[in-house]
Structures are given as C-alpha cells and as structure tokens.
Steps between C-alpha positions, in 0.01 A plus 500: 500500500536270205869445578427401863227265374750339256760470764260338732390250240860408426571446864187301543588281199839442622392419844245247365760333291739464798224367709410241237856380453551493879190293536618247236854448629420332818278246330781420248759456782276273697432269200864449461551403864234227537614196708509162331199274591621211709340163434451464877271809486145412616333612181772347291441158659119533468543551129782242451753762391845361394788718388589246231208366289693185412508391850124483572321174508161648498264342247364833402829618360541481127827497316609853409290667765690743715444847651652683212203383280221552750254781478558589868874552451592863454874463460688639196585258218827324571513601858589230754253632763191712483182598675192279500137604574449196705785586744483881552818661622719204398688409191462143360756299291425530130576120494262430784151356495183483722164329468334825402703527176291639204667525159520848357243559234 
C-alpha cells in the first residue's frame, strides 16, 4: 500500500512539473515572435511614437529620452526591440519615443 502511494505521488509530481513547463513554453515562444510596432499604427500615431527618438520634433521630448529608459518598456537591456505596456502584443524600438514616456525610477 505504501509503495503504490509513493508511486502515485512520484507520477503526480512529474505530471505537475511537465504541465508547468508546457504552460510556460508557449508564452516564451510568443514573446520572441512579437511584430514590430509600425509608426503608422493608430495607437502609435495617437501617442506620437517614432522609431528613432532623434527624429521627433515634439516639444515634450527631452534629450536622452527613449523607450529603453521608459518605465513602460519591458525589453532586455541592450536589445534593439522589446515589448511595451502601452502597445500590447507589439515590440517597440529601444531607440524609439512616444508622448507617454516616463523615466524609470
């Protein structure tokens, strides 16, 4: 009786581990496949998004502001593109900028 209980617990733990990894893998794969945000996208236009912060003439832009140092940017340090909370499902240019820029604390 004890052996069958141990066997059950081992199988259950293994199944739970496999299920956890299987649940994580699709999310990781999707994050790597995000399309780049186009400046012609409706939300991008509404927020004045540009892929190169040096090419904006918006008076709200301050020297040195770009997506990579914004609190909404979720890309990895040194990456050219990364996800942004303001544009779900799209990657933004790390050198980009929009009017919602908030410096990281």
